[in-house]
C-alpha positions in Angstrom: 3.0 18.7 19.2 2.9 15.3 21.2 5.5 13.1 23.1 7.2 10.3 22.0 5.8 8.9 25.4 2.6 10.2 25.3 -0.2 8.4 27.8 -3.5 7.3 26.0 -7.0 6.1 27.4 -9.5 4.2 25.9 -12.6 6.3 24.7 -15.4 5.9 27.3 -18.2 3.5 26.0 -21.1 6.3 26.5 -19.1 8.9 24.0 -21.0 8.6 20.8 -18.8 7.3 17.8 -17.4 10.2 15.5 -18.1 10.1 11.9 -15.1 9.6 11.1 -14.7 6.2 13.8 -17.6 4.6 11.7 -15.6 4.8 8.6 -12.3 4.5 10.1 -10.9 1.5 8.3 -10.9 3.5 5.3 -9.4 6.4 7.1 -6.5 4.0 7.8 -6.0 3.3 4.2 -6.1 6.7 2.8 -3.9 8.2 5.9 -1.4 5.3 4.7 -1.5 6.6 0.8 -1.8 10.0 1.6 1.6 9.3 3.6 3.2 7.2 0.8 2.7 10.0 -1.9 3.4 12.8 0.1 6.5 11.3 1.7 5.9 12.0 5.1 4.0 10.5 7.7 0.6 11.4 8.6 -1.7 11.1 11.4 -5.6 11.7 11.5 -8.1 12.2 14.6 -11.1 13.3 15.4 -13.3 15.9 17.1 -13.1 13.9 20.5 -9.0 13.9 19.5 -9.6 10.1 19.6 -6.6 8.8 17.0 -8.2 7.4 13.9 -5.4 6.3 11.9 -1.5 7.1 11.6 1.6 5.7 9.9 5.3 5.9 11.4 5.4 6.3 15.4 1.9 7.0 15.0 1.0 3.5 13.2 -0.3 2.7 16.6 -3.3 2.9 19.1 -6.3 3.4 17.5 -9.2 4.6 19.2 -7.3 5.6 21.8 -7.8 9.3 23.1 -4.6 11.4 23.9 -4.5 12.1 27.8 -2.5 15.1 27.3 -2.4 19.0 26.1 -2.7 18.2 22.4 -2.6 22.2 21.9 -2.0 22.1 18.1 -5.3 19.6 17.6 -7.2 21.7 20.1 -6.3 24.8 18.3 -7.3 24.1 14.9 -10.8 22.2 16.2 -11.5 25.3 17.8 -10.7 27.5 15.2 -11.2 25.5 12.0 -8.2 27.2 10.3 -5.1 24.9 9.3 -1.8 25.4 11.8 2.4 25.0 9.9 4.6 24.7 12.5 8.1 24.0 11.0 10.5 25.3 13.9 10.1 22.7 16.1 8.8 24.4 20.0 9.0 27.8 18.2 5.7 28.3 18.1 3.3 29.9 21.1 1.0 26.9 21.4 4.2 25.7 22.2 5.3 27.7 25.0 5.3 26.5 28.3 3.9 23.0 27.3 4.7 20.4 29.6 5.6 17.6 26.8 8.2 20.2 25.0 11.0 18.1 26.5 10.2 15.0 25.1 8.9 15.9 21.7 10.0 14.6 18.9 8.1 16.4 16.0 10.1 18.8 13.8 7.5 20.0 11.9 3.5 19.6 11.9 1.2 20.8 9.2 -2.6 20.3 10.1 -5.7 20.9 8.2 -9.1 20.8 9.6 -12.0 18.2 8.3 -15.0 20.0 7.7 -18.2 18.4 7.1 -21.6 21.0 6.8 -19.1 23.9 8.7 -18.7 21.3 11.5 -14.7 20.3 12.4 -15.1 16.6 12.7 -11.6 16.6 12.9 -7.9 17.0 11.6 -5.5 15.7 9.5 -2.0 16.1 10.2 1.4 15.8 8.4 4.2 15.3 10.3 8.3 15.3 10.6 10.5 13.0 13.0 13.7 14.1 11.3 15.7 16.8 9.3 15.1 15.3 5.8 11.0 15.1 6.6 10.7 18.6 8.2 12.5 20.2 5.0 10.1 18.6 3.0 7.0 20.2 4.8 8.3 23.7 5.3 9.6 23.9 1.4 5.9 22.7 0.6 3.6 24.0 3.5 1.4 25.9 1.1 1.0 23.1 -1.4 0.3 20.5 1.0 -1.5 22.8 3.3 -4.0 23.3 -0.2 -3.7 19.6 -1.1 -4.9 18.3 2.1 -7.9 20.4 2.2 -8.9 19.8 -1.5 -8.4 16.2 -1.4 -9.9 15.7 2.4 -13.1 17.0 1.6 -13.4 14.7 -1.4 -12.9 11.8 0.6 -15.2 12.4 3.8 -18.1 13.4 1.4 -17.6 10.3 -0.8 -16.8 8.1 2.3 -19.8 9.4 4.4 -22.1 9.5 1.5 -21.6 5.9 1.5 -22.2 4.5 4.8 -25.0 2.2 4.3 -25.1 -1.6 5.9 -24.4 -4.7 3.7 -24.6 -8.4 5.2 -24.4 -7.2 8.5 -21.3 -5.2 7.9 -20.6 -2.0 6.5 -20.3 -1.6 3.1 -16.9 0.7 3.1 -15.8 -1.4 5.4 -15.7 -5.0 3.6 -14.4 -3.1 0.7 -11.6 -1.9 2.4 -10.7 -5.8 3.7 -11.2 -6.9 0.2 -9.1 -4.2 -1.2 -5.8 -4.9 1.5 -3.5 -7.1 0.3 -3.0 -8.7 3.6 -5.3 -11.6 5.0 -7.9 -10.7 7.3 -10.9 -12.7 8.7 -13.8 -11.2 10.5 -15.1 -13.1 13.5 -18.1 -13.3 15.5 -18.0 -13.0 19.3 -16.8 -16.8 19.2 -13.8 -16.3 17.7 -15.3 -18.5 14.7 -14.8 -17.1 11.2 -17.7 -15.6 9.0 -16.2 -13.2 6.3 -12.4 -13.6 5.0 -10.9 -11.5 1.7 -9.3 -13.3 -1.1 -5.8 -13.1 0.5 -6.8 -15.2 3.2 -8.5 -17.4 1.5 -5.8 -18.5 -0.8 -3.7 -18.5 2.2 -6.0 -20.9 3.9 -6.7 -23.1 0.8 -10.8 -21.9 1.2 -13.5 -20.8 -1.3 -16.4 -18.1 -0.1 -18.2 -21.4 -0.1 -16.2 -22.8 2.3 -17.3 -20.3 4.8 -20.7 -21.4 4.9 -20.4 -24.9 5.2 -17.3 -25.2 6.9 -17.4 -24.1 11.1 -14.0 -22.4 11.2 -12.4 -21.3 14.9 -9.2 -19.6 15.7 -7.6 -19.7 18.9 -4.1 -18.3 20.2 -1.3 -20.6 21.0 0.1 -19.4 24.4 3.7 -17.8 24.5 4.6 -18.0 21.0 4.9 -14.4 20.1 6.9 -13.7 17.3 9.2 -10.8 17.6 7.8 -9.0 14.2 5.1 -6.1 15.2 3.9 -8.1 18.1 2.5 -11.0 16.0 1.4 -13.9 17.7 1.2 -18.0 16.3 -2.6 -19.7 16.5 -4.4 -22.9 15.4 -6.7 -22.1 12.9 -9.4 -25.0 13.0 -10.6 -25.9 9.6 -13.3 -28.8 9.6 -11.1 -31.9 10.6 -7.9 -30.2 9.8 -5.8 -27.5 11.9 -3.3 -25.1 10.4 -0.8 -22.8 12.4 -1.2 -19.0 11.6 0.5 -15.7 12.3 -1.1 -12.6 12.9 -2.9 -11.2 15.7 -6.7 -10.1 16.7 -7.8 -6.4 16.7 -11.2 -5.0 17.7 -12.5 -2.4 15.3 -15.6 -0.8 17.2 -18.7 -3.5 15.9 -16.1 -6.0 14.6 -13.7 -8.5 15.7 -10.6 -8.6 13.1 -7.7 -11.3 12.8 -4.9 -9.5 11.0 -3.1 -12.4 9.2 0.9 -11.6 9.0 2.4 -11.4 5.6 5.3 -13.9 7.2 3.1 -16.9 6.5 3.2 -17.6 2.4 3.0 -21.7 3.6 0.0 -21.3 0.6 1.5 -18.4 -1.4 -0.4 -16.6 -4.2 0.3 -13.7 -6.0 -1.6 -10.6 -5.3 -5.1 -10.2 -7.3 -3.1 -7.1 -8.3 -0.4 -8.7 -10.1 -2.3 -11.5 -11.2 -3.7 -9.6 -13.4 -0.6 -8.1 -14.4 0.9 -11.0 -15.4 -1.5 -12.0 -18.2 1.0 -9.5 -20.0 4.3 -7.9 -19.8 3.2 -3.9 -20.1 6.0 -2.3 -21.9 6.8 -1.7 -26.0 10.1 0.6 -24.8 13.2 -0.9 -26.7 14.6 -2.2 -23.3 11.4 -4.1 -22.8 10.7 -5.6 -26.4 14.3 -7.0 -25.3 13.0 -8.4 -22.4 10.6 -9.8 -23.6 12.4 -11.7 -26.1 14.9 -13.0 -23.7 12.3 -14.3 -21.3 10.9 -16.1 -24.5 14.3 -17.8 -25.1 14.7 -19.2 -21.6 10.9 -20.1 -20.5 11.9 -23.3 -21.7 15.4 -24.0 -20.0 14.9 -25.4 -16.6 18.2 -23.3 -15.4 18.4 -20.7 -12.5 17.7 -17.3 -13.7 19.0 -13.9 -11.7 16.4 -10.4 -12.4 18.4 -7.6 -11.3 16.9 -4.0 -10.9 15.8 -1.1 -8.6 12.8 -1.7 -5.8 9.6 -1.5 -7.9 10.7 -2.2 -11.1 8.2 -5.2 -11.4 10.8 -8.2 -10.8 8.3 -10.5 -9.6 5.9 -9.6 -12.4 8.8 -11.0 -15.0 9.4 -13.6 -12.9 6.2 -15.2 -13.0 6.2 -14.2 -16.8 8.7 -16.4 -17.8 6.8 -19.1 -15.6 3.7 -19.1 -18.1 5.9 -19.1 -20.7 7.8 -22.0 -19.7 6.5 -26.1 -19.6 5.8 -25.6 -15.7 3.2 -23.0 -16.8 0.0 -25.4 -15.4 2.5 -26.7 -11.8 2.8 -23.8 -9.3 4.4 -20.6 -8.9 5.1 -19.9 -5.5 6.9 -16.3 -4.5 8.5 -15.5 -0.7 10.4 -12.8 -0.2 13.3 -13.2 2.1 13.5 -9.9 3.5 10.2 -9.7 5.0 10.1 -12.8 6.9 12.3 -13.2 10.2 15.3 -15.3 9.5 13.7 -17.6 12.4 10.5 -18.2 10.5 11.9 -18.2 7.1 13.6 -21.6 7.3 10.6 -23.5 8.6 8.6 -21.5 5.8 11.2 -22.4 3.2 11.7 -26.1 4.1 8.7 -27.2 6.0 8.6 -29.2 9.0 7.8 -32.7 10.4 5.5 -32.8 13.5 6.6 -31.7 16.9 9.8 -30.4 14.9 9.5 -27.6 17.7 7.1 -25.6 20.5 4.5 -24.4 18.8 4.4 -26.7 15.4 1.2 -27.8 13.7 0.1 -31.1 15.0 0.6 -32.2 11.3 3.5 -30.5 10.6 3.7 -28.1 7.2 4.9 -28.5 3.7 7.7 -26.0 3.0 7.6 -23.3 -0.1 9.9 -25.5 -1.8 8.5 -28.7 -2.3 5.1 -27.2 -2.6 7.0 -25.6 -5.5 7.7 -29.0 -6.8 7.6 -29.4 -10.9 7.0 -26.0 -11.0 8.7 -22.4 -10.1 10.2 -21.1 -7.2 10.4 -16.8 -6.7 12.9 -15.8 -4.5 12.8 -12.3 -3.8 15.1 -10.1 -2.0 17.6 -13.2 -2.1 20.3 -10.9 -1.1 18.8 -10.7 2.5 18.7 -14.8 3.5 20.9 -15.4 5.8 24.2 -17.2 5.4 23.0 -20.3 7.5 19.7 -20.5 5.2 22.0 -19.5 2.1 24.1 -22.6 2.6 21.1 -25.0 3.0 20.1 -23.9 0.0 22.8 -24.6 -1.9 22.7 -28.0 -0.9 19.0 -28.2 -2.4 20.3 -26.8 -5.7 22.7 -29.3 -6.1 21.3 -32.2 -4.5 18.1 -31.5 -6.0 16.5 -32.4 -2.8 14.9 -31.0 0.6 15.2 -32.2 4.6 12.4 -30.6 6.4 13.2 -29.2 10.2 13.1 -31.9 12.3 13.6 -34.5 9.6 16.4 -37.3 8.8 14.7 -37.9 5.3 15.5 -35.8 2.4 12.5 -35.1 -0.1 13.8 -35.3 -4.0 12.6 -32.4 -5.8 11.8 -30.6 -9.5 12.1 -27.3 -9.3 13.0 -23.9 -11.3 14.6 -21.0 -9.3 13.8 -17.9 -10.3 15.7 -15.2 -7.9 15.5 -11.4 -7.5 17.4 -8.1 -6.2 18.3 -5.0 -6.1 21.3 -5.4 -3.9 25.0 -5.6 -5.4 26.2 -9.2 -5.2 29.6 -8.1 -6.0 29.7 -5.7 -2.6 28.0 -8.6 -0.5 30.3 -11.6 -1.6 33.0 -9.0 -0.7 31.6 -8.4 2.6 31.0 -11.7 3.3 27.6 -11.2 3.4 26.4 -13.6 0.2 28.2 -17.0 -0.6 30.1 -16.5 -3.7 29.2 -20.7 -4.9 25.5 -20.1 -4.2 25.5 -16.4 -6.3 26.8 -18.6 -9.3 24.1 -21.3 -8.7 21.7 -18.8 -8.8 22.9 -16.3 -11.5 23.1 -18.9 -14.3 20.6 -16.3 -16.5 21.1 -13.1 -15.8 18.4 -10.3 -16.1 18.5 -6.6 -15.6 15.4 -4.8 -15.2 15.6 -1.0 -16.5 14.0 1.4 -13.6 11.0 3.3 -15.2 12.4 6.1 -16.0 14.5 4.9 -18.9 11.8 3.2 -20.5 10.1 5.8 -22.9 7.1 5.5 -24.0 5.9 3.0 -21.2 4.5 5.2 -18.7 1.3 6.0 -20.9 0.5 2.7 -21.4 1.3 1.5 -17.6 -1.4 4.4 -16.4 -4.1 3.1 -18.5 -3.1 -0.6 -17.7 -3.5 0.6 -13.5 -6.3 2.4 -14.0 -7.8 -0.9 -15.6 -6.8 -2.8 -13.0 -8.0 -0.4 -10.0 -11.3 0.5 -11.3 -11.9 -3.5 -11.5 -10.5 -3.9 -8.2 -12.4 -0.8 -6.3 -15.3 -1.1 -8.2 -15.3 2.2 -9.8 -16.3 3.5 -13.2 -13.9 4.1 -15.6 -12.7 7.7 -15.0 -10.2 8.4 -18.1 -7.5 11.3 -17.1 -6.7 14.4 -18.8 -4.4 15.3 -21.4 -2.7 17.6 -19.0 -2.4 14.9 -16.2 -0.8 12.7 -18.1 1.4 14.5 -19.6 2.5 15.9 -16.0 2.6 11.5 -15.0 4.8 11.0 -18.4 7.4 13.9 -17.5 7.9 12.9 -13.8 11.0 10.7 -12.7 9.6 8.0 -10.8 11.9 7.1 -8.2 9.6 4.1 -7.1 9.4 2.6 -10.3 6.9 0.9 -11.7 5.0 0.5 -8.1 4.9 3.9 -7.2 2.8 4.3 -10.2 0.2 1.8 -9.2 -0.1 2.7 -5.8 -0.7 6.3 -7.4 -3.0 5.3 -9.6 -5.0 3.3 -6.6 -4.8 6.5 -4.7 -6.4 9.0 -7.2 -9.2 6.4 -8.3 -10.1 6.2 -4.2 -10.5 9.9 -4.3 -11.4 10.5 -7.2 -15.4 12.1 -7.6 -17.8 9.6 -9.3 -18.0 10.9 -13.0 -14.8 13.4 -13.5 -11.4 12.2 -14.8 -8.1 12.7 -13.2 -6.7 16.3 -13.6 -3.5 17.9 -12.2 -5.4 19.6 -9.4 -6.1 16.2 -8.2 -2.5 15.1 -8.1 -0.1 15.5 -5.3 2.0 18.8 -4.9 5.4 17.5 -6.0 3.7 15.8 -9.2 2.1 18.9 -10.2 4.8 20.8 -10.2 6.6 19.5 -12.5 4.3 20.7 -15.5 1.8 24.0 -15.6 -1.8 22.9 -14.2 -4.5 22.6 -16.6 -5.1 26.5 -16.7 -7.9 26.5 -19.8 -5.2 26.9 -22.3 -4.7 30.7 -21.4 -1.4 32.4 -22.7 0.0 34.6 -20.0 -0.6 38.4 -21.4 1.7 41.1 -20.4 -1.4 42.6 -18.3 0.3 41.8 -15.2 -2.5 39.7 -14.3 -1.8 36.2 -12.8 -2.6 33.0 -14.2 -5.4 32.4 -11.8 -6.6 36.1 -12.7 -7.1 35.2 -15.9 -8.6 31.6 -15.7 -11.4 33.1 -13.4 -11.5 36.0 -16.1 -12.2 33.3 -19.2 -14.7 31.0 -17.0 -16.4 34.1 -16.4 -17.0 35.3 -19.9 -17.6 31.4 -20.7 -20.7 31.3 -18.1 -22.3 34.8 -19.6 -22.0 33.4 -23.7 -23.1 29.7 -23.1 -26.5 28.3 -21.5 -24.8 25.3 -19.3 -22.0 24.2 -17.5 -21.8 21.2 -19.6 -20.8 23.8 -23.2 -18.6 25.7 -20.5 -16.7 22.7 -20.0 -16.5 21.6 -23.4 -15.3 25.0 -24.4 -12.8 25.2 -21.9 -11.4 21.6 -22.3 -11.9 20.3 -18.9 -13.9 17.6 -17.0 -17.6 19.2 -15.7 -16.3 18.1 -12.0 -13.1 19.7 -13.2 -15.1 23.3 -13.4 -17.4 22.5 -10.5 -14.6 22.7 -8.5 -13.0 25.9 -10.2 -16.2 27.2 -9.9 -16.3 26.7 -5.9 -12.8 28.0 -6.0 -13.6 31.1 -7.3 -16.4 32.2 -5.5 -18.2 32.1 -9.4 -21.8 31.1 -9.7 -22.2 29.1 -13.1 
């Protein structure tokens, strides 16, 4: 285990870059998705004890080596065996460790990453509180088997794909292209040579503009944002300049500028959401009722307040209402009020004039309210807006005018407001945390979204929809899904609602071997326990044999009778890749 005040040193320049470091961007993405799916923090280190990726407290110091005992990692690297510790400091490896007193981990589960019989790193799950400790303790065996299985699939898949593309690694570009965050790739002089779609959308650029316009980024001194050490920068776009919030990041051979989510001055919805807005997926009674209501209210200019649990698709519904209205050809501007610090939210919403404050763009900036003129402004998580901004928003709704920061002139606007929250407004108003008069202005047309678990029959429709989206997004072939996996996902209660389902499908598409189907053995353990994994349609007999023994026996019998693995897979009603994994699992030769 590691101290919360651990010391780090940079890797020596003459150290050979590890296999994991070469594909670090993809490992970072995989680690974040794994932690989200398993609901505990995760960390990946290479054989040199260099942190490749991590979440929670370990979402920092990437590319640096731990300058400490690291006994658990060293043990796993040396033995090539997993290590589980669910009682803090109780393991012999922790005895006499100099970091014991300051160690913040309450549980640890580490699994070696093996490539060609070599241990090239460790992927670990870590807990920092009693709840996470309990999750690891109760699921240690399940998590261990699952991580071994998934890690080998991912590593073998990624290492095989390492090849340069236009001077950048192919997987590096794929990672950037599939990020929701705006990312710019820079040369040594901070000139932009590549940008993903969110970055281009935010800057109102096309890929062709990158080839014809010299774009440079420079930092503004002493203009740091308190959130995650973000800093304000000036980006020169030919003859114009914009103010950006973000930070530089060195990723071995490439220099990146990671744009903050807190600056949607020219916002667009994410590519994933944009595709989903072509249709509101769902044929359950609740969704049919909601679609009918959306059709009736679309033409009205009245404000709409969408209420529902986190992840139920409030922005999808808001955009669909916009698309159905006579404002459909005009802007749809979305902003998450909870994601933006209060000190930035005012200037983002209302805009500002030249010289309004230190670090302001020399040309000023149009605010989101003005940018949405003649269209729709969607205010997500409106319940998190400060009382001061609530008062200013109320004046906008009452006067239909907006006054930029630093200006004395009000500008007329014609917008429709759609807002959303997962909070209880009655409680907020009672606590004096939300203005009652603003609430009534926003809640002219209330719309309640049901949680996914109540939408009977919609999960299979959404699964197929998200498979379509994420295979296109990742450039993967359409994998299909077995009936057992579909049943397992349908039976799950989905506390994270539609967003959780979408994230899971994206995760599965990322780790799925080429030519395989989504099957239950790829599902996270907490989903696998909801149903019996595919056991080749065997009924348990009173022979005392376990299901695994019976499955192995049936595979052996099929192999002995049939002439090819393809026929074996067809008889057993599983995918050919699933058959290969089971052959490996049971040590059988087909």
